[in-house]
C-alpha positions in Angstrom: 105.5 72.3 108.6 106.4 74.4 105.5 110.0 75.1 104.9 111.0 78.7 105.7 111.4 80.8 102.7 112.9 84.3 103.3 110.7 87.3 102.5 111.9 90.8 102.1 110.5 94.1 103.1 110.0 95.8 99.7 108.2 98.8 101.3 111.4 99.6 103.2 113.4 99.1 100.1 111.2 101.4 98.1 111.5 104.0 100.9 115.3 103.8 100.7 115.0 104.2 96.9 112.9 107.3 97.4 115.4 108.8 99.8 118.0 108.6 97.0 115.5 109.8 94.4 115.8 106.5 92.6 113.3 104.9 90.4 113.3 101.2 89.5 115.6 101.7 86.6 118.2 103.5 88.8 118.2 100.5 91.2 118.5 98.1 88.3 121.6 99.9 86.9 123.2 100.3 90.4 122.7 96.6 91.1 123.6 95.3 87.6 120.2 93.6 87.4 117.6 93.9 84.7 114.6 96.2 85.2 112.4 93.1 84.9 114.3 91.3 87.7 114.0 94.3 90.0 110.3 94.7 89.1 109.6 91.0 89.9 111.4 91.3 93.2 109.7 94.5 94.4 106.3 93.2 93.5 107.0 90.0 95.5 106.5 87.7 92.6 110.1 86.4 92.6 112.3 87.1 95.6 115.6 85.4 96.1 118.4 86.0 98.6 120.8 86.5 95.8 118.8 89.3 94.2 118.0 90.8 97.6 121.7 91.0 98.4 122.5 92.8 95.1 119.7 95.3 95.7 120.6 95.9 99.3 124.3 96.4 98.4 123.3 98.9 95.7 121.3 100.8 98.3 124.2 100.8 100.7 122.8 98.4 103.2 123.1 94.7 104.2 120.5 92.2 103.2 119.5 91.9 106.8 117.9 95.3 106.7 115.2 94.1 104.4 114.7 90.5 105.7 111.3 89.9 107.3 111.6 87.5 110.2 109.6 84.3 110.3 107.8 85.5 113.4 106.7 88.7 111.6 105.5 86.6 108.7 103.4 84.5 111.1 101.8 87.6 112.5 100.9 88.9 109.1 99.4 85.5 107.9 
């Protein structure tokens, strides 16, 4: 059995960004992360709980809002 690695709903995150009229650079500034880090996260190339927490906080939500459950991941695979 593979160890569970959290995945995050970047579509929802992008929707929340759009509601604020934010681009990636705006989210990067608000979260004190580099544009490169935000880009890697939103593309799914490098997602960590630490970055997710910073992005979620910058958007005014908890990390839990963007967390994709293990059951949902199984359904997609």
